[in-house]
C-alpha positions in Angstrom: 9.9 -35.5 62.5 7.1 -34.1 60.4 4.0 -35.8 59.0 3.5 -33.0 56.4 4.3 -33.9 52.8 5.1 -30.8 50.6 6.0 -31.8 47.1 5.6 -35.5 46.7 2.3 -37.0 45.5 0.9 -39.9 47.5 0.7 -41.9 44.2 4.4 -41.5 43.8 5.0 -43.5 47.0 3.0 -46.4 45.6 5.1 -46.4 42.4 8.2 -47.4 44.5 6.6 -50.8 45.0 6.5 -51.5 41.2 10.2 -50.9 40.4 11.5 -53.8 38.5 8.1 -55.6 38.1 6.4 -53.3 35.6 4.2 -54.9 32.9 6.4 -55.3 29.7 4.2 -53.0 27.7 4.2 -50.3 30.3 8.0 -50.8 30.8 8.6 -50.4 27.1 6.6 -47.2 26.9 8.5 -45.7 29.9 11.8 -46.7 28.4 10.9 -44.9 25.1 9.9 -41.8 27.0 13.1 -41.9 29.0 15.2 -42.3 25.9 13.4 -39.4 24.2 14.0 -37.2 27.3 17.7 -38.1 27.3 18.1 -37.3 23.6 16.4 -33.9 24.0 18.7 -33.1 27.0 21.8 -34.1 25.1 20.9 -31.8 22.2 20.2 -28.8 24.3 22.8 -28.9 27.2 25.7 -26.6 27.0 28.7 -25.5 29.1 29.2 -21.8 30.1 32.5 -19.9 30.2 33.1 -20.9 33.9 33.0 -24.6 32.9 29.5 -25.2 34.3 26.8 -27.1 32.4 23.8 -25.0 31.6 20.4 -26.3 30.5 19.0 -23.6 28.1 15.7 -25.2 27.2 14.0 -22.9 24.6 15.8 -19.8 25.8 18.1 -19.6 22.7 15.3 -20.1 20.2 13.1 -17.6 22.1 15.8 -15.0 22.1 16.4 -15.7 18.4 12.9 -14.7 17.6 13.3 -11.3 19.3 16.7 -10.8 17.4 14.9 -11.6 14.1 12.1 -9.2 15.0 14.6 -6.5 15.8 16.3 -6.9 12.4 13.0 -6.9 10.6 11.6 -3.8 12.4 8.8 -5.7 14.1 10.1 -4.4 17.5 12.5 -1.6 18.6 14.7 -1.2 21.6 13.8 1.7 23.9 17.1 3.5 24.8 17.4 5.7 27.9 13.9 4.8 29.0 12.3 6.1 32.2 9.3 4.7 34.1 6.5 6.9 32.7 3.2 6.1 34.5 1.4 6.2 31.1 3.5 3.4 29.7 2.3 -0.2 29.7 4.3 -3.4 29.7 3.0 -6.7 28.2 4.0 -10.0 30.0 5.0 -12.7 27.6 5.9 -16.4 27.5 7.1 -19.0 25.0 4.8 -21.4 23.3 6.3 -24.5 21.6 4.9 -26.3 18.6 7.1 -29.0 17.2 5.3 -29.4 13.8 5.2 -25.6 13.1 7.5 -23.6 10.8 8.2 -21.5 13.9 8.9 -24.0 16.6 9.0 -21.4 19.5 7.1 -18.2 19.4 6.3 -15.5 22.0 2.7 -15.0 23.2 1.8 -11.7 24.7 -0.9 -11.5 27.4 -3.1 -8.4 26.8 -5.5 -9.6 29.6 -2.9 -9.5 32.4 -3.8 -7.0 35.1 -2.7 -5.7 38.4 -5.0 -6.1 41.4 -8.0 -3.7 41.2 -6.8 -2.4 37.8 -8.0 -3.0 34.2 -5.9 -4.9 31.7 -5.0 -3.2 28.4 -7.7 -5.4 26.7 -10.3 -4.0 29.1 -9.4 -0.5 27.7 -9.7 -1.4 24.0 -12.7 -1.6 21.7 -12.3 -5.1 20.2 -14.7 -4.6 17.3 -17.3 -7.0 16.0 -17.1 -10.7 16.8 -15.3 -12.3 13.8 -16.4 -15.8 14.7 -19.8 -14.9 13.3 -18.2 -14.8 9.9 -17.2 -18.5 9.8 -20.6 -20.0 8.7 -20.8 -17.5 5.8 -17.2 -18.3 4.6 -17.9 -22.0 4.9 -21.1 -21.7 2.8 -19.1 -20.1 0.0 -16.3 -22.7 0.4 -18.9 -25.5 -0.3 -20.8 -23.8 -3.2 -18.5 -24.3 -6.2 -16.7 -27.2 -7.8 -13.1 -26.5 -6.8 -12.4 -25.4 -3.2 -9.2 -23.5 -2.4 -7.5 -22.3 0.8 -4.4 -20.4 1.7 -3.2 -18.2 4.6 -1.1 -15.1 5.1 2.4 -15.5 6.5 2.9 -13.9 9.9 -0.1 -11.7 9.2 -0.2 -9.6 12.3 3.5 -8.6 12.0 2.8 -7.0 8.6 0.6 -4.2 10.0 2.4 -1.2 11.5 1.5 0.7 14.7 1.4 4.5 15.1 4.3 5.9 17.1 1.8 7.3 19.6 0.5 3.8 20.4 3.9 2.0 20.8 4.7 3.1 24.4 1.6 1.1 25.6 3.1 -2.1 24.1 6.4 -2.3 25.8 7.9 -5.5 27.1 11.0 -6.5 29.1 13.8 -8.9 28.1 16.9 -10.1 30.0 20.0 -10.2 27.9 21.5 -13.7 28.2 19.0 -14.4 30.9 20.9 -12.1 33.3 18.6 -10.0 35.7 21.4 -7.4 35.8 21.0 -6.8 32.0 17.3 -5.8 31.5 16.3 -4.4 28.1 13.1 -2.6 27.2 11.5 -3.1 23.8 8.3 -1.9 22.3 6.2 -3.2 19.4 6.1 -1.5 16.0 3.5 -3.9 14.6 0.1 -5.1 15.7 0.3 -7.6 18.7 -1.6 -10.8 18.4 -2.5 -10.9 22.1 -4.7 -7.7 22.0 -8.4 -8.1 21.8 -8.7 -5.6 18.9 -6.1 -7.2 16.7 -8.4 -9.5 14.7 -10.6 -6.6 13.9 -7.7 -4.4 12.9 -6.4 -7.1 10.6 -9.8 -7.6 9.0 -10.4 -3.9 8.6 -6.9 -3.4 7.1 -7.4 -6.3 4.5 -10.9 -5.0 3.7 -9.6 -1.4 3.1 -6.8 -2.7 0.9 -9.1 -4.9 -1.2 -11.7 -2.1 -1.6 -9.0 0.1 -3.2 -7.4 -2.2 -5.8 -7.0 -1.2 -9.5 -10.0 -1.8 -11.7 -8.6 -4.8 -13.5 -8.3 -6.7 -10.2 -11.8 -5.9 -8.9 -13.3 -9.3 -9.5 -10.6 -11.2 -7.7 -10.5 -8.6 -4.9 -14.3 -9.1 -4.4 -13.8 -12.8 -4.1 -11.0 -12.3 -1.6 -13.0 -9.9 0.4 -15.7 -12.6 1.0 -13.1 -15.3 1.6 -11.1 -14.1 4.6 -11.4 -15.2 8.2 -8.5 -13.6 10.1 -5.5 -14.8 8.1 -7.3 -17.7 6.4 -8.4 -17.4 2.8 -11.2 -20.0 2.2 -13.3 -20.1 -1.0 -14.3 -22.0 -4.1 -14.2 -21.5 -7.9 -15.9 -23.1 -10.9 -12.9 -24.5 -12.9 -9.1 -24.8 -13.1 -8.8 -21.7 -15.3 -10.5 -19.6 -12.7 -8.4 -21.2 -10.0 -5.1 -20.3 -11.6 -6.2 -16.8 -12.2 -7.4 -16.4 -8.7 -4.1 -17.7 -7.2 -2.0 -15.5 -9.4 -4.0 -12.3 -8.9 -4.5 -12.8 -5.2 -0.8 -13.0 -4.6 -0.2 -9.8 -6.7 -3.0 -7.9 -4.9 -1.9 -8.7 -1.4 1.8 -8.4 -2.0 1.4 -4.7 -2.6 0.4 -4.4 1.2 3.4 -6.7 2.2 1.0 -9.7 2.8 2.4 -13.0 1.5 -0.3 -15.6 0.6 1.1 -19.1 1.1 0.1 -22.7 1.8 -2.2 -23.0 -1.2 -4.4 -26.2 -1.3 -7.2 -27.0 -3.5 -9.5 -29.9 -4.6 -7.7 -32.6 -6.5 -9.4 -34.1 -9.5 -6.1 -35.7 -10.5 -5.5 -38.6 -8.0 -1.9 -39.1 -9.2 -1.1 -35.6 -8.0 -2.9 -36.2 -4.8 -0.9 -39.4 -4.1 2.4 -37.4 -4.3 1.3 -35.2 -1.4 2.9 -35.8 2.1 0.5 -37.2 4.7 0.0 -33.9 6.6 -1.3 -32.3 3.4 -3.9 -34.9 2.6 -6.2 -33.8 5.4 -6.0 -30.2 6.6 -7.8 -28.0 9.1 -10.3 -25.5 7.6 -11.9 -23.1 10.0 -12.2 -25.8 12.7 -13.2 -28.7 10.5 -11.1 -31.3 8.8 -11.0 -31.2 5.0 -10.0 -34.5 3.3 -8.7 -33.7 -0.2 -9.0 -37.1 -1.8 -12.7 -37.5 -1.0 -13.3 -33.7 -1.0 -15.3 -34.2 2.3 -15.5 -32.6 5.7 -15.4 -34.1 9.2 -15.4 -32.9 12.8 -11.9 -32.3 14.3 -11.8 -34.2 17.6 -8.1 -34.1 18.3 -8.6 -31.9 21.3 -11.2 -34.1 22.9 -8.9 -36.3 25.0 -10.6 -38.7 27.5 -9.6 -38.4 31.1 -10.6 -40.0 34.4 -11.4 -36.9 36.3 -14.8 -36.5 38.0 -17.6 -35.2 35.8 -18.4 -31.6 36.8 -20.3 -28.7 35.3 -17.0 -27.2 34.1 -15.9 -30.5 32.5 -19.2 -30.8 30.5 -18.9 -27.2 29.2 -15.3 -27.6 28.3 -15.9 -30.8 26.4 -18.8 -29.3 24.4 -16.7 -26.3 23.5 -14.0 -28.5 22.0 -16.4 -29.7 19.4 -16.5 -26.9 16.8 -19.1 -27.5 14.1 -20.0 -24.2 12.3 -22.3 -26.1 9.9 -24.2 -27.9 12.5 -24.3 -31.3 10.9 -23.4 -33.0 14.2 -25.9 -31.0 16.3 -28.2 -34.0 16.9 -25.3 -35.6 18.8 -24.0 -32.5 20.6 -27.4 -31.6 21.9 -27.2 -34.3 24.7 -24.5 -32.7 26.8 -26.1 -29.3 26.4 -29.3 -30.6 27.9 -27.2 -32.2 30.8 -25.5 -28.8 31.3 -28.9 -27.2 31.7 -29.8 -29.9 34.3 -26.7 -28.9 36.2 -28.0 -25.3 36.4 -31.3 -26.5 37.7 -29.5 -28.4 40.5 -27.6 -25.2 41.3 -24.3 -27.1 41.7 -21.0 -25.2 41.7 -18.6 -25.5 38.8 -16.2 -28.0 40.3 -18.6 -30.2 42.4 -18.8 -33.8 41.2 -22.2 -34.3 39.6 -24.8 -36.9 40.6 -24.5 -40.3 39.0 -27.8 -39.7 37.1 -26.0 -37.0 35.1 -22.4 -38.2 35.1 -23.3 -41.7 33.7 -25.2 -40.1 30.8 -22.3 -37.8 30.1 -19.7 -40.6 30.2 -21.8 -42.8 27.9 -22.1 -39.9 25.5 -18.3 -39.2 25.6 -17.3 -42.8 25.0 -19.0 -42.9 21.7 -17.8 -39.5 20.7 -14.8 -40.8 18.8 -17.1 -42.4 16.3 -18.2 -38.9 15.2 -15.0 -38.8 13.1 -16.5 -41.4 10.8 -19.2 -39.1 9.6 -18.1 -37.3 6.5 -20.3 -34.8 4.6 -19.6 -33.7 1.0 -17.7 -30.5 0.7 -19.4 -29.5 -2.5 -23.1 -28.9 -2.3 -23.8 -29.5 -6.0 -22.2 -32.8 -7.2 -22.5 -31.9 -10.9 -21.6 -28.3 -11.4 -21.6 -28.7 -15.2 -25.4 -29.3 -15.1 -26.6 -27.8 -11.8 -30.3 -28.0 -12.8 -33.0 -26.4 -10.7 -32.0 -25.3 -7.2 -34.3 -24.8 -4.2 -33.8 -24.1 -0.5 -35.8 -26.4 1.8 -36.0 -25.3 5.4 -37.3 -27.7 8.1 -38.4 -26.6 11.6 -39.3 -28.7 14.7 -39.3 -28.6 18.5 -39.6 -31.0 21.4 -39.8 -30.4 25.1 -36.0 -30.2 25.3 -34.9 -28.2 22.2 -36.0 -26.5 19.0 -34.2 -26.7 15.7 -34.0 -25.6 12.1 -32.0 -26.9 9.1 -31.5 -25.7 5.6 -31.0 -28.0 2.6 -30.1 -27.3 -1.0 -32.1 -29.5 -3.4 -30.7 -29.8 -6.9 -32.9 -31.3 -9.5 -31.1 -32.1 -12.8 -32.1 -34.1 -15.9 -30.7 -37.4 -14.6 -30.9 -37.2 -10.8 -32.0 -35.2 -7.8 -29.7 -34.6 -4.8 -30.1 -32.9 -1.5 -27.4 -31.7 0.9 -27.5 -30.0 4.3 -26.1 -26.5 4.2 -26.5 -25.5 7.9 -28.5 -26.6 11.0 -29.0 -24.9 14.3 -30.5 -26.4 17.5 -31.1 -24.6 20.8 -31.9 -26.0 24.2 -35.4 -25.1 25.3 -35.5 -22.2 27.8 -35.5 -23.2 31.5 -38.7 -21.2 31.8 -41.3 -23.8 30.6 -42.9 -23.1 27.3 -45.6 -25.0 25.6 -44.7 -27.2 22.6 -46.6 -24.9 20.1 -44.6 -21.9 21.3 -41.3 -23.8 21.0 -42.4 -24.8 17.5 -42.9 -21.2 16.7 -39.4 -20.4 18.0 -38.1 -23.1 15.6 -39.9 -21.4 12.7 -38.3 -18.1 13.6 -34.8 -19.5 13.6 -35.6 -21.3 10.4 -36.6 -18.0 8.8 -33.4 -16.3 10.1 -31.2 -19.2 9.0 -32.6 -19.2 5.4 -32.1 -15.5 5.1 -28.4 -15.7 6.2 -27.6 -18.7 4.0 -29.2 -17.3 0.9 -27.4 -14.0 1.4 -24.0 -15.7 2.0 -24.3 -17.6 -1.2 -25.8 -14.7 -3.2 -28.9 -16.8 -3.9 -31.5 -14.4 -2.5 -33.9 -15.0 -5.4 -33.8 -18.8 -5.2 -37.1 -20.4 -4.3 -37.5 -21.3 -0.6 -39.9 -23.8 0.9 -40.5 -24.0 4.6 -41.7 -27.1 6.4 -43.1 -27.6 9.9 -45.1 -30.4 11.6 -46.8 -27.9 13.9 -50.3 -27.0 12.9 -50.4 -24.3 15.6 -47.2 -22.6 14.4 -48.4 -22.6 10.8 -51.8 -21.3 11.9 -50.2 -18.4 13.7 -47.8 -17.7 10.8 -50.6 -17.6 8.2 -53.4 -16.2 10.4 -54.8 -12.7 10.7 -55.9 -12.6 14.3 -54.3 -10.5 17.0 -52.1 -12.8 19.2 -50.4 -12.3 22.5 -47.2 -10.2 22.4 -44.8 -13.1 22.5 -46.6 -14.9 19.6 -47.2 -11.6 17.7 -43.5 -10.7 17.8 -42.4 -14.1 16.4 -45.0 -14.1 13.7 -44.1 -10.5 12.7 -40.4 -11.5 12.3 -41.3 -14.7 10.3 -43.5 -12.7 8.0 -40.8 -10.0 7.5 -38.3 -12.7 6.4 -40.5 -15.1 4.4 -43.6 -15.4 2.4 -46.4 -17.1 4.3 -47.4 -18.9 1.1 -44.1 -20.8 1.2 -44.9 -22.5 4.5 -46.2 -26.1 4.4 -47.1 -28.9 6.8 -45.1 -32.1 6.9 -45.9 -35.1 9.1 -43.6 -35.4 12.1 -41.7 -38.6 11.0 -40.9 -37.0 7.6 -39.6 -33.8 9.2 -35.8 -33.5 8.7 -35.5 -31.2 11.8 -36.9 -34.0 14.1 -33.5 -35.4 14.8 -31.7 -32.2 15.9 -34.7 -31.2 18.0 -34.6 -34.4 20.0 -31.0 -35.4 19.9 -29.6 -38.9 19.1 -26.6 -41.1 19.4 -23.6 -41.1 16.9 -24.7 -44.5 15.6 -28.3 -43.3 14.9 -26.9 -40.2 13.2 -24.6 -42.2 11.0 -27.4 -44.7 10.0 -29.8 -41.9 9.2 -27.5 -40.0 6.8 -29.5 -37.0 7.9 -27.2 -34.5 6.1 -28.5 -35.9 2.8 -32.1 -34.9 3.5 -35.3 -36.9 3.5 -35.8 -39.5 0.8 -39.1 -38.1 -0.2 -37.4 -34.8 -1.0 -35.5 -36.5 -3.8 -38.8 -37.5 -5.5 -40.9 -35.2 -7.8 -43.0 -32.5 -6.1 -46.2 -34.3 -6.8 -45.1 -37.2 -4.6 -44.2 -34.9 -1.6 -46.3 -35.4 1.5 -49.6 -33.6 1.6 -51.6 -33.3 4.8 -54.7 -31.4 5.9 -54.3 -30.4 9.5 -56.3 -28.5 12.1 -54.5 -26.3 14.6 -55.0 -27.1 18.3 -55.0 -23.5 19.4 -56.2 -24.3 22.9 -52.6 -25.5 23.8 -50.7 -22.3 24.3 
């Protein structure tokens, strides 16, 4: 007799006591799951030539993908192969996605390695980080009246590989699942699992678009600024331009065997919108949800599933990473767990150690209200009336607290009948663990405000648009406008700010009227929703003569 339990969970033993006395709701749910499992089994079970039942799972579909690739020239079989030490084999596995056009697809692991040996990804130059392109693409997506998106079908499989590179991208397959029938294949097209593949794709598309015939140059230029990996995301001024862009884009990319598909655009005709299937009324655009009827954007929280596991440093980091907001309009809410994560580092706890109640309770309280973040929608289009855009001005707000420093850029549009203000981008950063004075943190906020304004105006090709910078720190403004010789840390920040902005464009704003106050201190979802922070400060919608004016004296003793 042994007291050792190998495979059974202790919780399974307790479930024996509930057989036949389950709560009706729970019982119904389990019966539905059992029925679905049985139906799936009945669809996939088969009998082999010996009269035995065989459960194939996704094996047939998986093998079907390789057969299709072989016919299309995506892969090739290696006949009479020998074990050359210079060859490399990629491990692979099946990934299932029920709602996708390709339900089962192979995923190749370029990061797999033998003990004490590098992976193939370790040996490749992966190129620039393409994630940095997302804010720029999103800025252009929001700038014009009609937004439009599409993607390239099976994009990585359209780019060929040199014969010299193919031996490093071999993989094994067992014919009919029989270990006695191994086959060796190698890739003839770029493999998605390699770290360099996104760059190769971008470079290939860029090269192709830079060499189009003269009559397609305008559309090619717009395409060139619209791609993130295989996603085309942009905006145009009217329906005539939209139709021309779609038609010419298809023609341009088809000459390189790229098929642009899945076209979606803003719907001014609600009758056409109502005919769309549910899955097309709200779609994912570079990590955000785009709602076509309201032409608005929200955060995508589908991956943020609650669980009852203990709160650890790893869990906090994982949860924060699941909230992808390239525009930063939710940064006042997402600041909270980032500050908690910094506290974990100060406590020097390991990744999987349960955190003290003082931290875990704050995190759980934050996570419980996270679902409400879905309710916050911001307009996709930055200028409501594109027919009469009026005078445009960038307004950049900078602020800091003892926990964080932040900057945000708004586009103010003053027309004959109204004045609107919309957030373009915001960034907030947790204050360094090494303690800095508030004035120096305020100066850091001014420096990221200067950088952010530069990148935003460049993305939108509005470099000559007037910019006004606002800070509630008399010290930071004194440093920025002053002529004295400062300490190196202050001097370097001031030098950068002056290189990116005109010192005459910096103004003081009282703290309560500073739009960057919220992201520099953090807030709850409810507070963010009530503030309608992304619409800018109310005073900014009034005439300039009614803007706040304040005479301040810097407190330069506090360094």
